[in-house]
BALOBA-1460 file (C-alpha; in Angstrom, 3 decimals):
// residues 422
<rec num="1" residu="m" x="101.900" y="105.566" z="147.384"/>
<rec num="2" residu="k" x="103.048" y="108.779" z="144.905"/>
<rec num="3" residu="l" x="102.371" y="108.081" z="141.254"/>
<rec num="4" residu="l" x="103.309" y="109.906" z="138.313"/>
<rec num="5" residu="v" x="101.280" y="110.644" z="134.715"/>
<rec num="6" residu="v" x="102.925" y="111.423" z="131.687"/>
<rec num="7" residu="g" x="100.669" y="114.100" z="129.872"/>
<rec num="8" residu="s" x="98.235" y="116.897" z="129.598"/>
<rec num="9" residu="g" x="95.344" y="115.239" z="128.168"/>
<rec num="10" residu="g" x="91.764" y="114.144" z="128.166"/>
<rec num="11" residu="r" x="93.229" y="110.774" z="128.251"/>
<rec num="12" residu="e" x="95.386" y="111.214" z="130.996"/>
<rec num="13" residu="h" x="92.562" y="112.675" z="133.388"/>
<rec num="14" residu="a" x="90.699" y="109.931" z="132.268"/>
<rec num="15" residu="i" x="93.267" y="107.651" z="133.461"/>
<rec num="16" residu="i" x="94.486" y="109.935" z="136.805"/>
<rec num="17" residu="k" x="90.868" y="109.566" z="137.894"/>
<rec num="18" residu="k" x="90.823" y="106.010" z="137.511"/>
<rec num="19" residu="l" x="93.750" y="105.757" z="139.581"/>
<rec num="20" residu="k" x="92.441" y="107.521" z="142.205"/>
<rec num="21" residu="e" x="90.113" y="104.684" z="142.982"/>
<rec num="22" residu="n" x="92.825" y="102.712" z="144.309"/>
<rec num="23" residu="r" x="93.377" y="103.140" z="148.072"/>
<rec num="24" residu="d" x="96.995" y="103.030" z="148.134"/>
<rec num="25" residu="v" x="97.660" y="106.304" z="146.147"/>
<rec num="26" residu="d" x="98.150" y="109.113" z="147.968"/>
<rec num="27" residu="v" x="98.972" y="111.381" z="145.470"/>
<rec num="28" residu="i" x="99.341" y="111.570" z="141.739"/>
<rec num="29" residu="f" x="101.623" y="114.392" z="139.893"/>
<rec num="30" residu="a" x="100.650" y="115.185" z="136.535"/>
<rec num="31" residu="l" x="103.508" y="115.933" z="133.759"/>
<rec num="32" residu="p" x="102.606" y="118.711" z="132.878"/>
<rec num="33" residu="g" x="98.807" y="118.338" z="133.039"/>
<rec num="34" residu="n" x="96.131" y="120.705" z="132.300"/>
<rec num="35" residu="g" x="93.871" y="123.113" z="134.576"/>
<rec num="36" residu="g" x="91.230" y="120.461" z="134.819"/>
<rec num="37" residu="i" x="93.679" y="117.681" z="135.390"/>
<rec num="38" residu="a" x="94.715" y="120.005" z="138.736"/>
<rec num="39" residu="q" x="90.971" y="118.965" z="140.232"/>
<rec num="40" residu="d" x="92.676" y="115.573" z="140.295"/>
<rec num="41" residu="a" x="96.313" y="115.495" z="140.492"/>
<rec num="42" residu="v" x="99.204" y="118.216" z="140.891"/>
<rec num="43" residu="c" x="100.099" y="119.613" z="138.123"/>
<rec num="44" residu="v" x="103.841" y="120.291" z="137.251"/>
<rec num="45" residu="p" x="104.818" y="122.649" z="134.268"/>
<rec num="46" residu="i" x="107.711" y="119.761" z="132.697"/>
<rec num="47" residu="g" x="106.474" y="119.175" z="129.591"/>
<rec num="48" residu="a" x="105.464" y="115.437" z="128.430"/>
<rec num="49" residu="t" x="109.162" y="115.228" z="125.747"/>
<rec num="50" residu="d" x="111.265" y="116.746" z="128.132"/>
<rec num="51" residu="i" x="112.754" y="113.306" z="129.430"/>
<rec num="52" residu="a" x="115.320" y="114.472" z="131.612"/>
<rec num="53" residu="g" x="113.107" y="116.724" z="133.413"/>
<rec num="54" residu="i" x="110.713" y="114.152" z="134.121"/>
<rec num="55" residu="t" x="113.042" y="111.704" z="135.023"/>
<rec num="56" residu="a" x="114.584" y="114.680" z="137.163"/>
<rec num="57" residu="f" x="111.606" y="115.227" z="138.928"/>
<rec num="58" residu="a" x="110.369" y="111.561" z="139.657"/>
<rec num="59" residu="k" x="113.501" y="110.559" z="141.397"/>
<rec num="60" residu="e" x="113.701" y="114.349" z="143.413"/>
<rec num="61" residu="n" x="110.018" y="113.536" z="144.837"/>
<rec num="62" residu="a" x="110.597" y="109.534" z="145.081"/>
<rec num="63" residu="v" x="107.822" y="108.921" z="142.559"/>
<rec num="64" residu="d" x="107.010" y="105.108" z="143.329"/>
<rec num="65" residu="y" x="105.340" y="104.042" z="139.830"/>
<rec num="66" residu="a" x="104.669" y="105.990" z="136.372"/>
<rec num="67" residu="v" x="102.360" y="105.783" z="133.680"/>
<rec num="68" residu="v" x="103.778" y="107.650" z="130.326"/>
<rec num="69" residu="a" x="100.515" y="108.212" z="128.274"/>
<rec num="70" residu="p" x="101.566" y="110.210" z="125.031"/>
<rec num="71" residu="d" x="103.170" y="108.401" z="122.121"/>
<rec num="72" residu="d" x="105.683" y="111.287" z="121.858"/>
<rec num="73" residu="p" x="107.935" y="110.393" z="124.837"/>
<rec num="74" residu="l" x="107.110" y="106.693" z="124.727"/>
<rec num="75" residu="v" x="108.608" y="106.597" z="121.191"/>
<rec num="76" residu="l" x="111.803" y="109.180" z="123.098"/>
<rec num="77" residu="g" x="112.073" y="106.958" z="125.432"/>
<rec num="78" residu="c" x="110.657" y="107.978" z="128.383"/>
<rec num="79" residu="v" x="109.974" y="104.559" z="129.641"/>
<rec num="80" residu="d" x="113.759" y="103.498" z="129.289"/>
<rec num="81" residu="a" x="115.131" y="106.543" z="130.797"/>
<rec num="82" residu="l" x="113.035" y="106.139" z="134.172"/>
<rec num="83" residu="e" x="113.396" y="102.115" z="134.421"/>
<rec num="84" residu="k" x="116.950" y="103.438" z="134.507"/>
<rec num="85" residu="e" x="116.779" y="105.423" z="137.604"/>
<rec num="86" residu="g" x="114.670" y="102.645" z="139.603"/>
<rec num="87" residu="i" x="111.462" y="104.182" z="138.985"/>
<rec num="88" residu="p" x="108.891" y="101.105" z="137.614"/>
<rec num="89" residu="c" x="106.648" y="102.603" z="134.443"/>
<rec num="90" residu="f" x="103.317" y="101.485" z="132.905"/>
<rec num="91" residu="g" x="103.934" y="101.805" z="128.807"/>
<rec num="92" residu="p" x="106.374" y="100.060" z="126.294"/>
<rec num="93" residu="r" x="110.367" y="101.246" z="126.095"/>
<rec num="94" residu="a" x="111.604" y="103.136" z="122.802"/>
<rec num="95" residu="n" x="112.102" y="99.661" z="121.017"/>
<rec num="96" residu="a" x="108.144" y="98.535" z="121.587"/>
<rec num="97" residu="a" x="106.826" y="101.772" z="120.860"/>
<rec num="98" residu="i" x="108.322" y="101.827" z="117.520"/>
<rec num="99" residu="i" x="104.622" y="99.568" z="116.243"/>
<rec num="100" residu="e" x="103.213" y="103.291" z="116.106"/>
<rec num="101" residu="g" x="106.525" y="105.580" z="115.966"/>
<rec num="102" residu="s" x="106.958" y="104.204" z="112.136"/>
<rec num="103" residu="k" x="103.974" y="103.063" z="109.779"/>
<rec num="104" residu="v" x="106.832" y="101.569" z="107.407"/>
<rec num="105" residu="f" x="108.084" y="99.041" z="110.821"/>
<rec num="106" residu="s" x="104.659" y="98.393" z="111.870"/>
<rec num="107" residu="k" x="103.309" y="97.716" z="107.910"/>
<rec num="108" residu="n" x="106.262" y="95.677" z="107.245"/>
<rec num="109" residu="l" x="106.137" y="93.196" z="110.884"/>
<rec num="110" residu="m" x="102.656" y="92.131" z="109.824"/>
<rec num="111" residu="k" x="103.709" y="91.639" z="106.306"/>
<rec num="112" residu="k" x="106.534" y="89.861" z="107.810"/>
<rec num="113" residu="y" x="104.372" y="87.335" z="110.311"/>
<rec num="114" residu="g" x="101.065" y="87.286" z="108.419"/>
<rec num="115" residu="i" x="98.963" y="89.377" z="110.069"/>
<rec num="116" residu="p" x="95.797" y="90.807" z="108.118"/>
<rec num="117" residu="t" x="96.063" y="94.250" z="106.750"/>
<rec num="118" residu="a" x="95.877" y="96.187" z="103.481"/>
<rec num="119" residu="r" x="98.567" y="95.870" z="100.872"/>
<rec num="120" residu="y" x="101.167" y="98.706" z="100.503"/>
<rec num="121" residu="e" x="103.982" y="100.351" z="99.158"/>
<rec num="122" residu="v" x="107.100" y="102.358" z="100.932"/>
<rec num="123" residu="f" x="108.566" y="105.164" z="99.283"/>
<rec num="124" residu="d" x="111.502" y="107.420" z="100.647"/>
<rec num="125" residu="d" x="111.633" y="108.797" z="97.109"/>
<rec num="126" residu="m" x="109.204" y="111.386" z="96.134"/>
<rec num="127" residu="g" x="109.282" y="110.969" z="92.366"/>
<rec num="128" residu="k" x="108.549" y="106.890" z="92.664"/>
<rec num="129" residu="a" x="105.557" y="107.750" z="95.184"/>
<rec num="130" residu="l" x="104.247" y="109.496" z="92.106"/>
<rec num="131" residu="a" x="104.976" y="107.575" z="89.479"/>
<rec num="132" residu="y" x="103.120" y="104.890" z="91.329"/>
<rec num="133" residu="l" x="100.343" y="107.105" z="91.970"/>
<rec num="134" residu="e" x="99.259" y="107.149" z="88.174"/>
<rec num="135" residu="t" x="98.615" y="103.899" z="88.504"/>
<rec num="136" residu="a" x="97.398" y="102.474" z="91.602"/>
<rec num="137" residu="p" x="93.860" y="102.419" z="92.056"/>
<rec num="138" residu="v" x="91.962" y="104.743" z="94.327"/>
<rec num="139" residu="p" x="90.796" y="105.552" z="96.513"/>
<rec num="140" residu="t" x="94.269" y="105.016" z="98.304"/>
<rec num="141" residu="v" x="95.443" y="105.769" z="101.821"/>
<rec num="142" residu="v" x="98.680" y="107.876" z="101.974"/>
<rec num="143" residu="k" x="100.412" y="107.524" z="105.860"/>
<rec num="144" residu="a" x="103.530" y="109.902" z="106.882"/>
<rec num="145" residu="d" x="105.707" y="107.140" z="108.812"/>
<rec num="146" residu="g" x="106.066" y="108.862" z="111.925"/>
<rec num="147" residu="l" x="104.242" y="110.429" z="114.644"/>
<rec num="148" residu="a" x="102.356" y="113.168" z="113.160"/>
<rec num="149" residu="l" x="99.147" y="114.255" z="116.314"/>
<rec num="150" residu="g" x="97.403" y="111.718" z="114.836"/>
<rec num="151" residu="k" x="96.747" y="113.506" z="111.265"/>
<rec num="152" residu="g" x="99.257" y="111.958" z="109.146"/>
<rec num="153" residu="v" x="96.956" y="109.811" z="107.667"/>
<rec num="154" residu="v" x="94.925" y="111.021" z="104.283"/>
<rec num="155" residu="i" x="92.207" y="109.332" z="102.474"/>
<rec num="156" residu="a" x="92.900" y="110.387" z="98.802"/>
<rec num="157" residu="q" x="89.633" y="110.137" z="96.641"/>
<rec num="158" residu="t" x="91.439" y="110.653" z="93.593"/>
<rec num="159" residu="r" x="94.862" y="110.561" z="92.085"/>
<rec num="160" residu="q" x="95.106" y="114.218" z="92.092"/>
<rec num="161" residu="e" x="94.226" y="114.619" z="96.414"/>
<rec num="162" residu="a" x="96.956" y="111.530" z="96.799"/>
<rec num="163" residu="k" x="99.725" y="113.279" z="94.789"/>
<rec num="164" residu="d" x="98.784" y="116.427" z="97.122"/>
<rec num="165" residu="a" x="99.096" y="114.128" z="100.170"/>
<rec num="166" residu="v" x="102.290" y="112.706" z="99.128"/>
<rec num="167" residu="l" x="104.016" y="116.393" z="98.064"/>
<rec num="168" residu="s" x="102.524" y="117.614" z="101.209"/>
<rec num="169" residu="m" x="104.125" y="115.291" z="103.310"/>
<rec num="170" residu="m" x="107.474" y="114.951" z="100.836"/>
<rec num="171" residu="r" x="108.490" y="117.998" z="99.786"/>
<rec num="172" residu="d" x="106.391" y="120.769" z="102.143"/>
<rec num="173" residu="k" x="107.273" y="118.736" z="105.205"/>
<rec num="174" residu="k" x="104.119" y="119.004" z="106.696"/>
<rec num="175" residu="f" x="104.471" y="116.494" z="109.526"/>
<rec num="176" residu="g" x="108.894" y="117.273" z="109.534"/>
<rec num="177" residu="k" x="110.930" y="114.251" z="109.422"/>
<rec num="178" residu="s" x="107.772" y="112.343" z="109.667"/>
<rec num="179" residu="g" x="107.080" y="112.501" z="106.333"/>
<rec num="180" residu="d" x="110.504" y="111.826" z="104.821"/>
<rec num="181" residu="r" x="108.817" y="107.971" z="104.288"/>
<rec num="182" residu="v" x="105.408" y="107.625" z="102.705"/>
<rec num="183" residu="v" x="103.589" y="104.465" z="103.008"/>
<rec num="184" residu="i" x="100.729" y="104.068" z="100.333"/>
<rec num="185" residu="e" x="98.175" y="101.687" z="100.617"/>
<rec num="186" residu="e" x="94.993" y="99.832" z="99.482"/>
<rec num="187" residu="f" x="91.376" y="101.523" z="100.943"/>
<rec num="188" residu="l" x="89.697" y="98.945" z="103.025"/>
<rec num="189" residu="t" x="85.951" y="99.180" z="103.787"/>
<rec num="190" residu="g" x="83.860" y="97.763" z="106.769"/>
<rec num="191" residu="p" x="83.251" y="99.489" z="109.827"/>
<rec num="192" residu="e" x="86.181" y="100.664" z="112.103"/>
<rec num="193" residu="v" x="86.786" y="99.351" z="115.599"/>
<rec num="194" residu="s" x="88.938" y="100.370" z="118.049"/>
<rec num="195" residu="v" x="90.651" y="97.333" z="121.078"/>
<rec num="196" residu="l" x="92.539" y="98.726" z="123.509"/>
<rec num="197" residu="a" x="94.387" y="95.448" z="125.085"/>
<rec num="198" residu="f" x="96.774" y="95.228" z="128.146"/>
<rec num="199" residu="t" x="99.692" y="93.176" z="127.697"/>
<rec num="200" residu="d" x="103.212" y="92.201" z="129.392"/>
<rec num="201" residu="g" x="104.569" y="90.231" z="126.193"/>
<rec num="202" residu="k" x="103.367" y="87.325" z="127.646"/>
<rec num="203" residu="c" x="99.521" y="87.199" z="127.398"/>
<rec num="204" residu="v" x="97.163" y="89.891" z="125.792"/>
<rec num="205" residu="k" x="93.978" y="90.706" z="127.452"/>
<rec num="206" residu="p" x="91.787" y="93.074" z="126.003"/>
<rec num="207" residu="m" x="89.575" y="95.823" z="127.593"/>
<rec num="208" residu="v" x="85.839" y="96.474" z="125.858"/>
<rec num="209" residu="s" x="85.540" y="97.464" z="122.013"/>
<rec num="210" residu="s" x="84.994" y="100.772" z="120.787"/>
<rec num="211" residu="m" x="83.725" y="102.902" z="118.393"/>
<rec num="212" residu="d" x="85.504" y="106.308" z="117.004"/>
<rec num="213" residu="h" x="84.147" y="109.305" z="115.272"/>
<rec num="214" residu="k" x="87.001" y="111.103" z="113.945"/>
<rec num="215" residu="r" x="85.257" y="113.858" z="111.639"/>
<rec num="216" residu="a" x="84.291" y="116.894" z="112.606"/>
<rec num="217" residu="k" x="80.705" y="117.610" z="111.199"/>
<rec num="218" residu="d" x="77.591" y="115.468" z="111.762"/>
<rec num="219" residu="g" x="77.450" y="112.693" z="109.810"/>
<rec num="220" residu="d" x="81.113" y="111.874" z="109.204"/>
<rec num="221" residu="q" x="81.273" y="115.266" z="107.550"/>
<rec num="222" residu="g" x="83.854" y="117.906" z="107.666"/>
<rec num="223" residu="l" x="87.806" y="117.598" z="108.602"/>
<rec num="224" residu="n" x="89.632" y="114.330" z="110.108"/>
<rec num="225" residu="t" x="89.758" y="115.222" z="114.131"/>
<rec num="226" residu="g" x="91.390" y="113.808" z="116.928"/>
<rec num="227" residu="g" x="88.410" y="112.123" z="117.933"/>
<rec num="228" residu="m" x="84.798" y="114.160" z="118.017"/>
<rec num="229" residu="g" x="83.122" y="111.461" z="120.702"/>
<rec num="230" residu="t" x="83.101" y="107.131" z="121.125"/>
<rec num="231" residu="v" x="80.536" y="104.821" z="122.391"/>
<rec num="232" residu="a" x="81.565" y="101.693" z="123.712"/>
<rec num="233" residu="p" x="81.008" y="98.436" z="123.407"/>
<rec num="234" residu="n" x="81.537" y="98.776" z="119.433"/>
<rec num="235" residu="p" x="78.565" y="96.645" z="118.134"/>
<rec num="236" residu="y" x="80.345" y="95.386" z="115.422"/>
<rec num="237" residu="y" x="82.518" y="93.530" z="117.325"/>
<rec num="238" residu="t" x="80.349" y="90.236" z="118.129"/>
<rec num="239" residu="e" x="82.182" y="87.592" z="120.242"/>
<rec num="240" residu="k" x="83.475" y="85.679" z="117.158"/>
<rec num="241" residu="i" x="84.846" y="88.339" z="115.456"/>
<rec num="242" residu="a" x="86.713" y="89.198" z="118.973"/>
<rec num="243" residu="q" x="87.968" y="85.025" z="118.881"/>
<rec num="244" residu="q" x="89.102" y="85.371" z="115.598"/>
<rec num="245" residu="c" x="91.449" y="88.926" z="116.219"/>
<rec num="246" residu="m" x="92.860" y="87.620" z="119.334"/>
<rec num="247" residu="e" x="93.896" y="84.544" z="116.922"/>
<rec num="248" residu="e" x="95.183" y="85.994" z="114.033"/>
<rec num="249" residu="i" x="95.641" y="89.842" z="115.150"/>
<rec num="250" residu="f" x="96.149" y="89.958" z="119.118"/>
<rec num="251" residu="l" x="98.767" y="87.044" z="120.097"/>
<rec num="252" residu="p" x="100.572" y="86.883" z="116.643"/>
<rec num="253" residu="t" x="101.225" y="90.780" z="117.171"/>
<rec num="254" residu="m" x="102.712" y="89.863" z="120.839"/>
<rec num="255" residu="r" x="104.734" y="87.221" z="119.503"/>
<rec num="256" residu="a" x="105.439" y="89.577" z="116.596"/>
<rec num="257" residu="m" x="107.220" y="91.756" z="118.924"/>
<rec num="258" residu="n" x="108.858" y="89.206" z="120.967"/>
<rec num="259" residu="e" x="110.735" y="87.377" z="117.841"/>
<rec num="260" residu="e" x="112.107" y="90.523" z="116.926"/>
<rec num="261" residu="g" x="113.641" y="91.547" z="120.389"/>
<rec num="262" residu="r" x="110.666" y="94.129" z="121.016"/>
<rec num="263" residu="t" x="108.792" y="92.610" z="123.723"/>
<rec num="264" residu="f" x="105.827" y="94.984" z="124.114"/>
<rec num="265" residu="c" x="104.620" y="95.792" z="128.071"/>
<rec num="266" residu="g" x="101.962" y="98.030" z="128.125"/>
<rec num="267" residu="c" x="97.945" y="98.772" z="126.195"/>
<rec num="268" residu="l" x="98.694" y="98.016" z="122.714"/>
<rec num="269" residu="y" x="96.195" y="99.780" z="120.396"/>
<rec num="270" residu="f" x="94.779" y="97.835" z="117.977"/>
<rec num="271" residu="g" x="92.801" y="100.018" z="114.927"/>
<rec num="272" residu="l" x="91.090" y="97.535" z="113.074"/>
<rec num="273" residu="m" x="88.656" y="97.350" z="110.210"/>
<rec num="274" residu="i" x="85.868" y="94.722" z="109.991"/>
<rec num="275" residu="t" x="85.952" y="94.140" z="106.086"/>
<rec num="276" residu="p" x="84.391" y="91.612" z="103.669"/>
<rec num="277" residu="d" x="87.756" y="89.015" z="104.014"/>
<rec num="278" residu="g" x="87.733" y="88.976" z="108.113"/>
<rec num="279" residu="p" x="89.605" y="91.836" z="110.281"/>
<rec num="280" residu="k" x="92.224" y="93.762" z="109.235"/>
<rec num="281" residu="v" x="94.847" y="95.851" z="111.547"/>
<rec num="282" residu="i" x="94.386" y="99.733" z="110.260"/>
<rec num="283" residu="e" x="96.786" y="100.603" z="112.884"/>
<rec num="284" residu="y" x="98.601" y="100.208" z="115.777"/>
<rec num="285" residu="n" x="98.993" y="102.811" z="118.679"/>
<rec num="286" residu="c" x="101.392" y="102.231" z="121.526"/>
<rec num="287" residu="r" x="99.237" y="103.646" z="123.941"/>
<rec num="288" residu="f" x="95.795" y="104.362" z="125.379"/>
<rec num="289" residu="g" x="93.587" y="105.876" z="122.515"/>
<rec num="290" residu="d" x="92.024" y="109.463" z="123.047"/>
<rec num="291" residu="p" x="89.155" y="109.629" z="123.823"/>
<rec num="292" residu="e" x="88.598" y="105.540" z="123.759"/>
<rec num="293" residu="t" x="89.934" y="105.704" z="126.703"/>
<rec num="294" residu="q" x="87.367" y="108.329" z="128.446"/>
<rec num="295" residu="v" x="84.494" y="104.835" z="127.434"/>
<rec num="296" residu="v" x="86.376" y="102.410" z="127.941"/>
<rec num="297" residu="l" x="88.296" y="102.942" z="131.501"/>
<rec num="298" residu="p" x="84.471" y="103.697" z="133.368"/>
<rec num="299" residu="l" x="83.592" y="100.378" z="131.834"/>
<rec num="300" residu="l" x="86.624" y="98.881" z="133.303"/>
<rec num="301" residu="e" x="85.702" y="96.583" z="136.651"/>
<rec num="302" residu="s" x="88.907" y="95.742" z="137.232"/>
<rec num="303" residu="d" x="91.660" y="98.112" z="139.377"/>
<rec num="304" residu="l" x="93.239" y="100.295" z="137.350"/>
<rec num="305" residu="l" x="96.889" y="100.302" z="138.954"/>
<rec num="306" residu="t" x="96.845" y="96.555" z="140.007"/>
<rec num="307" residu="v" x="96.708" y="95.641" z="136.229"/>
<rec num="308" residu="m" x="99.009" y="98.247" z="135.432"/>
<rec num="309" residu="q" x="101.368" y="96.695" z="137.716"/>
<rec num="310" residu="a" x="100.976" y="93.266" z="136.357"/>
<rec num="311" residu="v" x="101.961" y="93.881" z="133.208"/>
<rec num="312" residu="t" x="104.862" y="95.598" z="134.458"/>
<rec num="313" residu="n" x="105.954" y="92.615" z="136.851"/>
<rec num="314" residu="g" x="104.921" y="90.678" z="133.982"/>
<rec num="315" residu="t" x="102.097" y="88.725" z="136.112"/>
<rec num="316" residu="l" x="99.561" y="89.355" z="133.878"/>
<rec num="317" residu="e" x="98.281" y="86.263" z="133.375"/>
<rec num="318" residu="d" x="97.024" y="85.945" z="137.195"/>
<rec num="319" residu="c" x="95.422" y="89.160" z="137.152"/>
<rec num="320" residu="d" x="92.042" y="89.354" z="136.511"/>
<rec num="321" residu="v" x="91.270" y="92.256" z="133.691"/>
<rec num="322" residu="t" x="86.777" y="92.602" z="134.084"/>
<rec num="323" residu="v" x="84.525" y="94.544" z="132.244"/>
<rec num="324" residu="k" x="81.357" y="95.959" z="134.080"/>
<rec num="325" residu="k" x="78.399" y="95.180" z="132.199"/>
<rec num="326" residu="g" x="76.551" y="97.908" z="130.184"/>
<rec num="327" residu="c" x="77.630" y="101.055" z="127.653"/>
<rec num="328" residu="a" x="79.289" y="103.876" z="127.758"/>
<rec num="329" residu="a" x="79.283" y="107.137" z="125.786"/>
<rec num="330" residu="c" x="81.723" y="110.125" z="125.408"/>
<rec num="331" residu="i" x="80.827" y="113.599" z="123.618"/>
<rec num="332" residu="i" x="83.870" y="115.908" z="123.040"/>
<rec num="333" residu="m" x="83.048" y="119.182" z="123.380"/>
<rec num="334" residu="a" x="85.167" y="121.165" z="120.952"/>
<rec num="335" residu="s" x="86.152" y="125.304" z="120.564"/>
<rec num="336" residu="e" x="84.270" y="126.340" z="117.462"/>
<rec num="337" residu="g" x="86.352" y="125.934" z="114.325"/>
<rec num="338" residu="y" x="88.396" y="123.092" z="115.476"/>
<rec num="339" residu="p" x="90.372" y="121.166" z="113.845"/>
<rec num="340" residu="a" x="91.948" y="124.300" z="111.724"/>
<rec num="341" residu="s" x="91.676" y="127.598" z="113.917"/>
<rec num="342" residu="y" x="89.492" y="128.761" z="116.652"/>
<rec num="343" residu="e" x="89.279" y="130.884" z="119.430"/>
<rec num="344" residu="k" x="89.979" y="130.286" z="123.554"/>
<rec num="345" residu="g" x="90.350" y="131.794" z="126.688"/>
<rec num="346" residu="y" x="86.430" y="131.772" z="127.105"/>
<rec num="347" residu="e" x="85.542" y="130.796" z="130.749"/>
<rec num="348" residu="i" x="83.999" y="126.844" z="131.294"/>
<rec num="349" residu="t" x="81.325" y="126.238" z="133.911"/>
<rec num="350" residu="i" x="80.946" y="122.724" z="134.867"/>
<rec num="351" residu="p" x="77.901" y="121.526" z="137.296"/>
<rec num="352" residu="e" x="79.476" y="120.015" z="140.334"/>
<rec num="353" residu="d" x="77.604" y="117.080" z="140.592"/>
<rec num="354" residu="l" x="79.165" y="116.706" z="136.446"/>
<rec num="355" residu="q" x="82.683" y="116.881" z="138.114"/>
<rec num="356" residu="d" x="83.284" y="112.702" z="138.421"/>
<rec num="357" residu="s" x="82.305" y="112.319" z="134.328"/>
<rec num="358" residu="v" x="84.143" y="115.062" z="132.551"/>
<rec num="359" residu="y" x="87.806" y="114.404" z="131.431"/>
<rec num="360" residu="v" x="89.127" y="118.165" z="130.373"/>
<rec num="361" residu="a" x="91.688" y="118.305" z="127.734"/>
<rec num="362" residu="g" x="92.181" y="121.890" z="126.113"/>
<rec num="363" residu="a" x="91.521" y="123.768" z="129.429"/>
<rec num="364" residu="a" x="93.952" y="126.257" z="131.456"/>
<rec num="365" residu="l" x="93.638" y="127.817" z="134.551"/>
<rec num="366" residu="k" x="93.723" y="131.726" z="134.471"/>
<rec num="367" residu="d" x="92.776" y="134.187" z="137.976"/>
<rec num="368" residu="g" x="91.847" y="130.719" z="139.583"/>
<rec num="369" residu="k" x="89.098" y="130.229" z="136.698"/>
<rec num="370" residu="l" x="88.940" y="127.397" z="133.883"/>
<rec num="371" residu="v" x="89.176" y="128.732" z="130.679"/>
<rec num="372" residu="t" x="89.372" y="127.269" z="127.068"/>
<rec num="373" residu="s" x="92.848" y="126.630" z="125.829"/>
<rec num="374" residu="g" x="92.772" y="124.019" z="123.120"/>
<rec num="375" residu="g" x="90.745" y="122.448" z="120.124"/>
<rec num="376" residu="r" x="89.111" y="119.649" z="121.977"/>
<rec num="377" residu="v" x="88.273" y="121.644" z="125.428"/>
<rec num="378" residu="l" x="86.609" y="118.644" z="127.539"/>
<rec num="379" residu="g" x="84.995" y="114.813" z="127.239"/>
<rec num="380" residu="v" x="81.640" y="114.370" z="128.927"/>
<rec num="381" residu="t" x="81.226" y="110.519" z="129.255"/>
<rec num="382" residu="a" x="77.799" y="108.732" z="130.789"/>
<rec num="383" residu="a" x="77.666" y="104.933" z="131.749"/>
<rec num="384" residu="a" x="74.201" y="103.032" z="131.236"/>
<rec num="385" residu="d" x="72.825" y="99.709" z="131.080"/>
<rec num="386" residu="t" x="71.610" y="100.782" z="127.384"/>
<rec num="387" residu="l" x="73.578" y="102.177" z="124.503"/>
<rec num="388" residu="r" x="70.668" y="104.587" z="123.927"/>
<rec num="389" residu="e" x="70.849" y="105.502" z="127.618"/>
<rec num="390" residu="a" x="74.152" y="105.668" z="128.131"/>
<rec num="391" residu="v" x="74.341" y="108.461" z="124.628"/>
<rec num="392" residu="d" x="71.218" y="110.645" z="126.006"/>
<rec num="393" residu="a" x="72.895" y="110.234" z="129.539"/>
<rec num="394" residu="a" x="75.861" y="112.364" z="128.124"/>
<rec num="395" residu="y" x="74.196" y="115.003" z="125.744"/>
<rec num="396" residu="a" x="72.356" y="115.825" z="128.947"/>
<rec num="397" residu="k" x="75.406" y="116.520" z="130.844"/>
<rec num="398" residu="v" x="76.429" y="117.887" z="128.017"/>
<rec num="399" residu="d" x="73.554" y="120.523" z="127.944"/>
<rec num="400" residu="r" x="74.772" y="121.708" z="131.568"/>
<rec num="401" residu="i" x="78.185" y="122.553" z="130.632"/>
<rec num="402" residu="r" x="79.163" y="126.314" z="129.277"/>
<rec num="403" residu="f" x="81.785" y="127.762" z="127.550"/>
<rec num="404" residu="d" x="80.973" y="130.669" z="124.488"/>
<rec num="405" residu="n" x="82.200" y="129.196" z="121.595"/>
<rec num="406" residu="a" x="81.584" y="125.470" z="122.577"/>
<rec num="407" residu="y" x="80.952" y="122.734" z="119.570"/>
<rec num="408" residu="w" x="80.013" y="119.355" z="119.789"/>
<rec num="409" residu="r" x="78.490" y="116.688" z="117.218"/>
<rec num="410" residu="r" x="74.833" y="116.200" z="117.833"/>
<rec num="411" residu="d" x="75.013" y="112.354" z="116.573"/>
<rec num="412" residu="i" x="78.180" y="110.366" z="118.605"/>
<rec num="413" residu="g" x="76.080" y="107.227" z="118.702"/>
<rec num="414" residu="a" x="73.852" y="107.212" z="115.777"/>
<rec num="415" residu="r" x="76.013" y="104.411" z="113.473"/>
<rec num="416" residu="a" x="75.802" y="102.083" z="116.668"/>
<rec num="417" residu="l" x="72.273" y="102.501" z="117.725"/>
<rec num="418" residu="a" x="70.991" y="102.067" z="114.096"/>
<rec num="419" residu="v" x="73.100" y="98.629" z="113.977"/>
<rec num="420" residu="k" x="71.867" y="97.384" z="117.743"/>
<rec num="421" residu="e" x="68.152" y="98.606" z="117.336"/>
<rec num="422" residu="d" x="68.296" y="97.061" z="113.402"/>
């Protein structure tokens, strides 16, 4: 089989490595891929949002199956375009990807169908938003409506911080049109949990839960990032809470999308908070999370391609989605200064025996050598029987990988271990 994977990050590298386990796979094209992905796929310099280019390439190369991984091409209708040309795909169509593409849509969906989430108000008028903040309780959360590279959410500790966030989004257009509307919502407290689930619009089959670490510095300090590491499973996500989430959040979300004529087929990401009032939805993503994918897929026992095809064919109910026993940890090695300014172009050295457990994100090939080209450079994953063993093994691998300007958090998994070992 000829497969095509759209995207260029560590998430896509993890997907590609997992897809390669299927013996029917002959070649995987990565559009555009990156210097590290080039070891596992044929990288083609076509951008992830070049829908016409992706579609033309898939037709010309007789691609049998496509996986559209990032949010932007999904929201832009990449799956719709490929399906129109007769190429089966994994990923939601544009009318379902809106569940991530518009926070206003997703909040209104939850409100309409009684899915637990934070209280909120929507504003398309900056003056009214600023006036509302004069009396809104703080802390409060300000979100840009549209896609913003995972950076369109501000947790404001004061009213002035909240106002500054609104001005940045609506007046200064920090996120372009994505900030034309904002959601101002109640600040929730409790541990966060990420759950990635397969759904074909008829059933929902979750993968293992995970815990992300968003802040750049140890102790959850510093700027928000795209994620500095993950562990799985999340110890806060007990069997009882999992059952509650299935009954009150997962299945109701699937049914709500069906009711709206926006059947979701693909990987639906549930960003949850376990509040004193029970689990609530913080956000939906219309795709695999990054870097959650780097711990979730190594623990997936089922064949990924088989599951994906079952989603596409509407036969997920008959397909086993099983998870391996044990735990996994992923440490992100970043460029010093990320997510603000950083230098790049440094050569990366990865020992041969670690290649299978390294997922490359921000790296390019230059004169045949792998060099840094982004903020989050790579993720290093280890799986083991216990979380302590997985975390220790992941850090041991990190210590053997070299590039100048490398930075990583030293406390990935500490919160989870504190719960498990309490």
